[in-house]
C-alpha positions in Angstrom: 190.0 148.6 57.6 186.6 148.9 59.2 183.3 149.8 57.5 183.4 153.2 59.2 187.0 153.9 58.1 186.1 153.1 54.5 183.4 155.8 54.6 185.8 158.5 55.8 187.8 160.8 53.5 191.4 159.8 53.0 193.8 161.0 55.6 196.7 163.2 54.6 199.9 163.5 56.5 200.6 166.7 58.3 203.3 168.8 56.6 206.4 169.2 58.7 207.1 172.7 60.0 209.9 174.5 58.2 212.5 176.3 60.4 210.7 175.3 63.6 213.2 177.4 65.6 211.8 180.5 64.0 208.2 179.6 64.8 208.1 178.3 68.4 204.3 178.7 68.7 202.0 176.4 66.8 198.2 176.1 67.0 196.6 172.7 66.7 193.4 172.4 64.7 191.1 169.6 66.0 190.5 166.8 63.5 187.2 167.0 61.8 185.4 164.0 60.3 188.5 161.8 60.5 190.8 164.3 58.7 193.9 165.0 60.8 195.5 168.4 60.5 198.9 169.0 62.1 200.4 172.2 63.4 200.4 175.0 61.0 203.7 176.9 61.2 203.6 180.5 62.2 199.8 180.6 62.2 197.6 182.4 64.6 194.1 183.7 64.8 193.5 186.0 61.9 196.6 184.9 59.9 196.2 183.5 56.4 195.7 179.7 56.4 194.5 179.4 60.0 190.8 179.2 60.9 189.5 181.5 63.5 189.1 179.9 67.0 185.3 179.7 66.7 185.5 178.0 63.3 187.3 174.7 63.0 188.7 173.6 59.7 186.1 171.8 57.5 186.2 169.9 54.3 184.2 172.3 52.2 183.7 172.0 48.5 182.3 174.4 46.0 179.0 172.4 45.9 178.6 173.0 49.7 178.3 176.7 49.0 175.4 176.1 46.7 173.7 173.7 49.1 174.0 176.2 51.9 171.6 178.4 49.9 169.4 175.4 49.0 169.2 174.4 52.6 168.0 177.9 53.5 165.3 177.6 50.9 164.2 174.2 52.3 164.1 175.7 55.8 162.0 178.6 54.5 159.5 176.0 53.1 159.6 174.2 56.4 158.8 177.4 58.4 155.9 178.2 56.0 154.6 174.6 56.2 154.3 175.0 60.0 151.8 177.8 59.5 149.9 176.5 56.5 146.8 174.2 56.5 147.7 170.6 56.0 147.6 169.5 52.4 149.8 169.8 49.3 152.4 171.8 51.2 153.3 168.9 53.4 153.7 166.6 50.4 156.1 169.1 48.7 158.0 169.5 52.0 159.0 165.8 52.2 159.6 165.6 48.4 161.9 168.7 48.7 163.8 167.0 51.5 164.6 164.0 49.4 165.7 166.1 46.5 168.0 168.0 48.8 169.3 164.8 50.3 169.8 163.2 46.9 171.8 166.2 45.7 173.9 166.4 48.9 174.8 162.7 49.3 174.3 161.4 45.7 172.1 158.7 44.4 174.3 155.7 45.4 174.1 155.9 49.3 170.3 156.4 49.0 169.6 153.4 46.7 172.4 151.0 47.2 170.6 148.8 49.8 167.2 147.2 49.4 165.8 148.3 52.7 166.7 151.9 51.9 164.9 151.7 48.6 161.8 150.2 50.3 161.8 152.8 53.0 162.2 155.5 50.4 159.0 154.2 48.6 157.1 154.0 51.9 158.0 157.5 52.9 157.1 159.0 49.5 153.8 157.2 49.6 153.0 158.5 53.0 154.0 162.0 52.0 151.7 161.8 49.0 148.7 161.1 51.2 148.6 164.8 52.3 147.7 165.7 48.8 145.2 162.9 48.4 143.2 162.6 51.6 141.7 165.0 54.1 141.2 162.9 57.2 142.7 165.0 60.0 143.7 162.0 62.2 145.5 160.2 59.3 147.3 163.5 58.4 148.5 163.8 62.0 149.6 160.2 62.3 151.3 160.2 58.9 153.2 163.3 59.9 154.4 161.7 63.1 155.4 158.6 61.3 157.4 160.5 58.7 159.0 162.6 61.4 160.5 159.3 62.7 161.1 157.4 59.5 162.7 160.2 57.4 165.5 160.9 59.9 166.1 157.2 60.5 166.5 156.6 56.7 168.8 159.6 56.4 171.0 158.5 59.3 171.2 154.9 57.9 173.1 156.5 54.9 175.9 157.5 57.3 178.9 155.3 57.8 178.5 156.0 61.5 175.4 153.8 61.6 176.8 150.4 62.5 173.8 148.6 63.8 171.3 147.1 61.2 167.8 148.3 61.0 166.3 145.2 62.6 168.1 145.7 65.9 166.0 147.6 68.5 169.3 149.2 69.8 169.5 150.9 66.4 167.0 153.5 67.7 169.4 154.7 70.4 172.4 154.7 68.0 170.5 156.7 65.4 169.4 159.1 68.2 173.1 159.7 69.1 174.0 160.2 65.5 171.1 162.7 65.0 172.2 164.7 68.1 175.7 164.9 66.8 174.5 165.7 63.3 172.3 168.6 64.5 174.7 170.2 66.9 178.2 169.0 66.0 178.8 171.0 62.8 176.9 174.2 63.4 179.9 176.2 62.2 180.0 174.5 58.8 177.4 176.8 57.1 179.5 179.8 58.0 182.6 178.2 56.7 180.8 177.3 53.4 179.2 180.7 53.0 182.4 182.7 54.0 185.5 180.8 52.9 188.6 181.8 54.8 190.8 182.2 51.8 188.4 184.6 50.1 188.2 187.1 53.0 190.7 189.4 54.6 191.8 189.1 58.1 189.8 192.0 59.4 186.5 191.0 57.8 186.9 187.4 59.0 186.9 188.7 62.6 183.5 190.4 61.9 181.7 187.5 60.3 180.2 186.1 63.5 179.1 189.5 64.9 177.6 190.3 61.5 175.5 187.1 61.5 174.4 187.4 65.1 173.7 191.1 64.8 171.5 190.5 61.7 169.5 187.8 63.4 169.1 189.9 66.5 168.0 193.0 64.5 165.4 191.0 62.6 164.0 189.6 65.8 163.8 193.0 67.4 162.2 194.6 64.4 159.7 191.8 64.1 158.6 192.3 67.7 158.7 196.1 68.0 157.2 197.4 64.7 153.8 195.9 65.4 154.0 197.3 69.0 154.8 200.8 67.7 152.1 200.6 65.1 149.5 199.7 67.8 150.9 202.5 70.1 150.7 205.3 67.6 148.0 205.6 65.0 150.0 208.2 63.0 153.0 205.8 62.7 150.7 203.0 61.6 149.0 205.2 59.0 152.4 206.4 57.7 153.6 202.8 57.2 150.3 201.9 55.5 150.6 204.9 53.2 153.8 203.5 51.8 151.7 200.7 50.2 154.3 198.0 50.6 152.5 194.7 50.3 154.7 193.1 52.9 153.7 195.7 55.6 150.3 193.9 56.0 152.2 190.9 57.2 155.5 192.5 58.4 155.7 190.6 61.6 154.9 187.3 60.0 157.4 187.8 57.2 160.2 188.9 59.5 159.4 186.0 61.9 159.6 183.5 59.1 162.9 184.9 57.9 164.3 184.8 61.5 163.3 181.1 61.9 164.7 180.3 58.5 168.1 181.7 59.4 167.9 179.9 62.8 167.1 176.5 61.4 169.5 176.5 58.4 172.7 175.8 60.4 171.0 172.8 62.1 169.7 171.3 58.9 173.0 171.8 57.0 174.9 170.4 60.0 172.7 167.3 59.8 173.4 166.9 56.1 177.1 167.5 56.5 177.3 164.8 59.2 176.1 162.2 56.7 179.1 162.8 54.4 181.5 163.2 57.4 180.3 160.7 60.0 181.6 160.4 63.5 182.2 156.9 64.9 180.4 155.9 68.1 181.8 153.8 70.9 180.4 150.6 69.2 177.4 148.4 69.2 175.6 147.5 72.5 176.6 144.0 73.7 173.9 141.4 74.0 173.4 140.4 77.6 171.5 137.3 78.6 170.4 136.2 82.0 168.8 133.2 83.7 165.4 132.6 82.1 163.8 131.5 85.4 162.2 134.9 86.1 160.7 135.1 82.6 159.5 131.5 83.0 157.6 132.3 86.2 156.0 135.4 84.6 154.9 133.4 81.6 153.5 130.6 83.7 151.4 133.1 85.7 150.1 134.8 82.5 149.3 131.4 81.0 147.3 130.3 84.0 145.4 133.6 84.3 144.4 133.6 80.6 143.3 129.9 80.8 140.9 130.9 83.6 139.8 134.0 81.6 139.2 132.0 78.4 137.2 129.4 80.4 134.9 132.1 81.7 134.6 133.6 78.2 133.6 130.3 76.8 130.9 129.9 79.4 129.4 133.3 78.4 129.8 132.5 74.7 128.1 129.1 74.8 125.8 129.7 77.7 123.9 132.5 75.9 121.8 135.4 77.4 120.2 133.0 80.0 123.5 132.1 81.6 124.6 135.8 81.7 121.2 136.8 83.2 121.7 134.3 86.0 125.1 136.0 86.7 123.5 139.5 86.8 125.0 140.6 83.5 123.0 141.7 80.4 124.0 140.2 77.1 124.3 143.7 75.5 126.6 145.0 78.3 128.8 141.9 78.0 129.0 142.1 74.2 129.9 145.8 73.9 132.7 145.8 76.5 136.2 144.6 76.6 137.5 144.7 73.0 139.8 147.7 73.6 141.1 146.1 76.8 141.8 142.9 75.0 143.9 144.6 72.4 145.9 146.3 75.2 146.4 143.0 77.0 147.9 141.4 73.9 150.5 144.2 73.8 151.6 143.3 77.3 151.7 139.6 76.3 153.8 140.2 73.2 156.3 142.4 75.2 156.8 139.7 77.9 157.2 137.0 75.3 159.8 138.8 73.3 161.7 139.9 76.4 161.9 136.3 77.6 163.1 135.0 74.2 165.6 137.8 73.8 167.3 138.1 77.2 167.2 134.5 78.5 170.1 132.1 78.2 169.3 129.6 75.4 170.4 126.4 77.1 169.1 123.8 79.4 165.6 122.7 80.5 164.6 126.2 81.5 164.9 127.4 77.9 162.9 124.5 76.6 160.0 125.2 79.1 160.2 128.9 78.5 159.7 128.3 74.7 156.7 126.1 75.4 155.1 128.6 77.7 155.7 131.4 75.2 154.0 129.3 72.5 151.0 128.7 74.8 150.8 132.4 75.6 150.9 133.3 71.9 148.0 130.9 71.3 146.0 132.3 74.2 146.6 135.8 72.9 145.3 134.9 69.5 142.2 133.5 71.2 141.8 136.8 73.1 142.0 138.7 69.9 139.4 136.5 68.3 137.1 137.1 71.3 137.6 140.8 71.1 136.9 140.8 67.3 133.7 138.8 67.9 132.5 141.3 70.5 133.4 144.2 68.3 131.4 142.6 65.5 128.3 142.3 67.8 128.7 145.9 68.7 129.0 147.0 65.1 126.0 145.0 64.1 124.0 147.0 66.7 125.4 150.5 66.3 127.2 150.5 62.9 130.8 151.4 61.9 132.8 154.4 63.1 136.4 155.4 62.5 137.6 154.2 65.9 135.9 150.8 65.4 137.6 150.4 62.0 141.0 151.2 63.4 140.3 148.7 66.2 139.7 146.0 63.6 143.0 147.0 61.9 144.8 146.9 65.3 143.6 143.4 66.0 144.8 142.2 62.6 148.2 143.7 63.1 148.5 142.2 66.6 147.6 138.8 65.2 150.4 139.2 62.6 152.9 140.2 65.3 152.1 137.1 67.3 152.6 135.0 64.3 155.9 136.7 63.9 156.7 135.8 67.5 155.8 132.1 66.8 158.3 132.3 63.9 160.9 133.6 66.3 160.1 130.7 68.6 161.1 128.3 65.9 164.2 130.2 64.9 165.4 132.0 68.1 168.5 133.5 66.4 166.4 135.4 63.9 165.3 138.9 64.8 161.6 139.5 65.5 161.9 143.1 64.3 163.3 142.0 60.9 159.8 140.6 60.2 157.7 142.9 62.4 159.0 146.3 61.1 158.1 145.5 57.4 154.7 144.1 58.6 154.0 147.4 60.5 155.0 149.6 57.5 152.9 147.4 55.0 149.9 147.4 57.4 150.1 151.2 57.8 150.3 151.7 54.0 147.3 149.4 53.5 145.1 151.2 56.0 146.0 154.5 54.4 144.7 153.2 51.0 141.4 152.0 52.5 138.7 154.8 52.2 137.6 154.4 55.8 135.6 157.6 56.0 133.6 156.7 52.9 132.9 153.2 54.3 131.8 154.5 57.6 129.4 157.1 56.0 128.0 154.5 53.7 127.3 152.1 56.5 125.6 154.7 58.6 123.5 156.1 55.7 122.5 152.5 54.7 121.4 151.8 58.2 119.5 155.0 58.4 117.6 154.4 55.2 116.9 150.8 56.0 115.4 151.7 59.4 113.4 154.5 57.8 112.0 152.1 55.2 110.9 149.7 58.0 109.0 152.5 59.7 111.3 152.7 62.6 113.1 155.6 64.3 116.4 156.0 62.5 119.4 157.6 64.1 122.5 159.1 62.6 125.2 161.5 63.8 125.5 163.9 60.9 127.8 166.3 62.7 130.3 163.5 63.4 130.3 162.4 59.8 130.6 165.9 58.5 133.1 167.5 60.8 135.1 164.8 62.5 135.9 162.9 59.3 137.1 163.9 55.9 135.3 165.3 52.9 134.9 161.7 51.6 131.6 161.4 53.6 129.8 164.1 51.6 128.7 161.9 48.7 127.1 159.4 51.0 125.3 162.1 53.2 123.9 163.6 49.9 121.8 160.4 49.6 119.7 161.6 52.4 116.8 164.1 52.0 118.4 167.6 52.1 115.3 168.9 53.9 115.8 166.8 56.9 117.0 168.7 60.0 119.9 167.5 62.2 121.7 169.0 65.2 124.8 170.9 64.1 127.4 170.7 66.8 129.1 173.9 65.6 126.1 176.1 65.9 124.1 174.2 68.5 120.9 174.4 66.4 118.8 172.1 64.3 119.5 172.9 60.7 118.6 171.4 57.3 121.0 168.9 56.0 121.3 170.7 52.6 122.7 173.9 54.4 125.2 171.8 56.4 126.5 170.1 53.3 126.8 173.4 51.4 128.9 174.9 54.2 131.1 171.9 54.2 131.6 172.1 50.4 132.5 175.8 50.9 135.2 174.7 53.3 136.5 172.3 50.6 136.5 175.1 48.0 138.6 177.3 50.4 141.1 174.4 50.8 141.3 174.1 47.0 141.8 177.9 46.5 145.4 177.7 47.6 148.0 175.1 46.5 149.2 174.8 50.1 146.0 173.2 51.4 144.9 171.5 48.2 144.0 167.8 48.3 142.3 165.5 45.9 139.6 164.7 48.5 138.8 168.4 48.9 138.8 169.0 45.2 136.2 166.2 44.6 134.0 167.5 47.4 134.2 171.1 46.2 133.0 170.0 42.7 130.1 168.0 44.1 
């Protein structure tokens, strides 16, 4: 019995029809989640024991009825999170998802494998960052990462997930499972909320019109009531005179209720598909081809980068005099090229892995291809070192910024990926992604733990004070540190004289630093006023 069949509920044989001559018409119910249901004698639409045509038979338990309501509560939190400021609400959203998933599938599927436990810890750590930090870019990137990692982990719990996590084809398989999960069982919430055996024939026929009519009525009321209030002052005054608190946000409340009802079937369908998976056609076959084409591409890249590194070495060891003879200033040469070098190494890594993965592993071509791949990996590491050296020259002249810190991090990660590629060269049968995916997750967690905004502000303020002490003309972008980064920059900016005036990009005027800092602290207090936008970073800044 296959792994997928072990995960399916036990099949029961169809009951033979009694007196088939008296019941010539039978209605087949399509099998759901591997459960086969035979013809039901004498049944028809609306008769006891036969599901309606728009509602196939489902394996519904009493717990599913409760989880239909809990799924609706989660969708309400999801709808509200979309409109709240980023902060504690996002942390609670992802923690609530895992509580719902844990209750629906049980603890054993979520924790039985080591990779699932590791990914659970990573996802919860990333979710916690919304309540700890206030950097807008990290919040956006973490949300995008969780939007990918959370469904991938949930789908890995399904017996329909046949490919292991280190196979790149896993992404396509998980996508198909997600599509089936979201759209394949939309009728299940109705079956759970309105069991067939508990309702009479006539009321069963009205379930779908009732649900659709309620959703349509809410949508119409949400749109038309504000229009009528703006069209007639007396009508608006009459509604306001009722003193219902919800009338102040009637359109918003009805809109949230409508989207909650609309999202609940999809989320519940996704959860239901984890317990009742659907098998796919099978894993994708591994196709290998002649490695000559990859060998020629690697040879061309190796030759090009050898020439490039030779020119780089001439500029590095020749100094400013050599560059001046070539018509290039040393400052221009030092501050350009590091972003391009990082992008070039991405191309090199892609070509290397494609050659190692899809080439036939036999003969002299395979041997030469591995040698050229090793040479390309070494050249790429030298390119990264050159880019890091140029970046260091640039930082020594202009100081740190958030983008420059992230560039350093990107260089380190690319170097680790090339080391992983060299490991695959030694062991071609091992999966590159099996080492690269954990490295990427670990690297992203590490950079989330580093207070980049604080370090950038400290470096800029230190440079400003040192230049001022030497009697020079210091320069610092206060607006960038205040508004483009998180609240973590405020303690460092407070080291400067509050009477100094700087250009405020928001107002376009020169204003004292003390007033700019106070306005930023007031924004932090507003974030801390509600639990939805609360974060530890804002809380510390508000109390400063």
